[in-house]
N, C-alpha and C positions, 0 to 999 in steps of 0.2 A: 181869129177871135180877138175882140177888143180886150185891152188890159183891164185889170180888175182890182177892186178894193173891197174889203169886208166891213160891213157896218152892223152894229148890234141893235136889234129892235126887239125888246121885250123877251130876251132869252132865245130868240130865234133870229138867225142871221140870213142875209141875202147878199148877193154879189151886185155891186154897182160899178159902172165904168169910171175909172179914174187913174189908177197907177198899178204897176205890176205886182203880182203876188209872187213871193219867193218861197219855194218849196224845196225841201231836202228829203230824198228817199233814203231810208236806212234799211238795208237788205241783210237779212240773215241768210247766208249762203247755204246753210245745212238744213233749213226747215222745208218741209213738204217734199214733193217729188218733182215739181216742175223745174226745168232748167232755168237758172237765173239769167243766163245770157239771153234767153228768149224774152224774159220779162223786161230786161234792159232795152232790147230792141223795140218792144211794144211801147215803152215809156218814150223813147225817142220819136217813134213814128207818130204817136198821139200828141205829144206836147210841143215838139219843135215847130209845127205850123202856128202855134198859139203865141201869145205874148207873155206866157208864164216863164219866169226864171227858175231853173231847177238844177239841183246837184244830186249826185248819187254817191253814197258811201256804204261800206260793208262792215259788219261786225266780225270780230276775230276771237272773242272769248265771252264767257258769261259775265253779264254786267256792262259789257261794252256799249250796248244799245242805250243804256241810261246815260252814260258819259257823252255819247254822241248827241243825244237829245238835249242834254243840258247845254252843250256847246251851241246847238241850234237856237235855243232861247236866248243865249247871250249874244249871238250874232243876228238876232231879230228876224229869224225866218218866220214867215206867217204860218206855215204848216210843216209838220213832220209826218211823213208817210211811212208807216210801219209795214214792211214787206216781210211777213213771217207769220208764225202762229201765235197763240195766246200768250206764250211765254215771252216772245219778242215784244208783243203789244204791251204787255204788263211792264216790261223794262222801260219802254219808251214813254208810256202814258204817265208813269209816276213822276217823270222829270218835267212833265208839262202841266201838272196840277197847279191851279191858281196863277197861270201865266197867260200871256197874250198869244201864245203859240198854240195852234190847234193840232189835233191828231186826225190823221186819215189812215185808212187801212186798205192794203192789198192782201187779202187773206191767202196764206200759204201753209197753214198748219193742218194737223190731222183732225182737230175739233172745230176750230174757228167759232167759239162760242159768242164772243162779243160782236163779231161781224154779222153772224146770223141774227142775233138779237136786234141789231140796228138796221137790218135789211140791206146790208152792203153786199153787192153781187160777189159770189164766189168765183165767177168767171173772171180771169185776170184782166182781159182787155176791157170788159164792161166796167170793172172797178176803176181802172185807170181813166176811162172816159168820163166817169162821174166827177173827176177832178176839174173838168172843164166847166161844169155847171153845178157847183156845190150848194148844198144847204147846210147850215150849221145848227147844232143844238148843244145845250149844256147838259152834261150827265153827272150823276153822282159817282164818287169813288168810295172805297171802304178800306179799313185797315184791320189786321189781325195782329195784335201786339206790335203795331207800328209797321207791319208789312202790308203794302198796298195790294189790293185786288179790285177787279172791275166786273167780273162775272160772279163767281162763287168761291166760297171757301167752305171746308167741311171737315168733320171728324167722324170717326166710326168706319163703317164698311167702305164708303167711297174713298176715304183717305188711305185705308189699308190697300185697296186695289190700286190707287194712284202710286203709292210707294212701291208696290210689288211690280206693277206694270211698267214703271219707268225704265227698268233694266231689260225689258223684253224687246226682241228685234222686230216683232210684228206690231203694227200700229193700226189706227183707224177704228171705225165702229165695229167691224166684224171681229177683229182681234180683241177689242175691249170687251165685247159681249161674251166671247168665248171664255176669256179669263175671268170675267165676273161670275159666270155660271160655275166655273171650276172652283172658285173660292167660296161660293155662296154657302155651301153645305158644311163648311168647317168653321166659319166665322162665328165668334161668340159676342153677342151684344153686351154693352157696358152701361153703367149708370152714370148720369151726368147731373150736375147742379147748375142751373141757369139763373142768373139775376138780371132782371130788366124791368123797367117801368115801376120801380119800387117794390117788386115782389120777387120771391125766390121759389123756384119749382125744381123738383127732383124727378128725373125721368130715366127709365131704362130705355135705351134706343138702339136700333140697328144702325142708324146714322143720323146725324144732325147737320143740315146744310144751312149756311148763311148766304143768302142770295141777294146780290145787287141787280143781277139780270135774271132772265127766266131759265137759263139752261147751263149745263156743263159744257156743251159743245155737241156737235153731231146731232142736233135737234133732240137731245135728251133733256126733257123739261122737268127739272126738279121743283121749280117754282113758277108755274105758268102764269100766275097773276102778279109777279114782281114788276115793279115800275122803277126804271132806272133813273127817274127824275123826281121821286117823291121824298128823298132825304131819309129813307128807311131801309132797313134790311129785312127781308123775309126770313123768318126762322122756321125751317121745315124739319120737323121731327118725325122720322119714320120709326114707329114702334116695332118691337119684335113681332114677327109673323110666322105662321106656319109655312114651311118650305113649299107646300103645295100652292101657296099664294104667289110664289115668285114669278111665274110666267105672266100672271095678270098684272103684277106691279111693273114689270119691265115693259109690258105693252102700254100701260097707262102713262109712264114717263115719256114714251115716244109719241103718244097721241094727245098729250096735254090734259089728261083727265085724272092725274094722280091725286088731285085734291078731293076727288070723290071717294077715294079709298078710305075706309074706316081706320086703317092703321096710320094714316097721315094726320099730323096735328100741326097747325101753323099759327104763327104770331108775327107781329111787326114791331120793330123798335129801332131807335137810332143808336142805341148803345146797349151792349150785352156783355156780360161776363159769364164764361162757362168754365167749370172746374171739373176735374176728373182725377182718379187716384193715381194712375200711372202715366208716365210720359209716353205718349203714343203718337203716330204720324198724324199730321194735319196737312190738308192740301190747300194751296192758294192758287186759284186759277189753274188747277190741275197739276201744279208742281208740288211734290211732297216736301214738307219741312218738319222739323222738330221744334216745338215751341214750349216745352215744359209741361206742367200739369194744370195750367189755367191760361185762358186766352181772353183778352178784352177786344171785342169787336166794336168798331165805330163806323158810322156812315158819315161821309163828307159831302154835304149837299152842294150841287151845282159846281163841282170841282174841276171839270174838264170840258173844254170845247172840242167837239168832234165834227168833222165833215162826214155827212151821211148821204 
């Protein structure tokens, strides 16, 4: 393959022949179930015949991926490839915001929300081969009290499940669905105060999701109309519902029709403040956090260049 250079054309990029692209793969060795030695073999098999320069590094602790990605930007790599799940992708992507270094993804997580939203193949070899003929887009990022996320953040039932599920041995959609149904009948909705676009509303809610992308992961679509390039967050308020409605709601988040449900209320805004009485779990790209009793959400328009 001829060597390549990336050129910016109206927020969409294409590859033109000129000089070598420098790529670094950051691999989370504990994410997913696929053997990382196999992935490294596929990387070598696919990229060695090309003119792409690449390096491979591994993470060793929480936050290490962010440090490695920061080093990559300082060393002027063109692309950092996240080999891991949404947590690893989040760590890497936040270091690349508003830089000249792009993000690419080899999905290896249990949910793979951002990869699914962007149409990146979940098949490892196919995702690696995409690096040979990339297209680039600019996507939005978002923050919750300064903590970056790229898919969704939320409070209420989904955050409660995320916090409880984090310590469970079983993962994936089947395990998550089982645990969700188990907790469903004991969870108590709360009342929240939201401020956005110059107005204040108070809502009792089963959950409230703030969506930069359409889904949590595993094709669970909480915000099927979310646009990752519009500079807005979708505010998805699921109001308290009869438990008999639970199977229908679960089906609707899987087939992208949840917005048709009368218990779902949505808004769009680039900045939102949400307040609540007690300090309760919040999830950020599926990772549980404690952020106090109020959260300021902000969208960062066109924050990150991604190879898709």
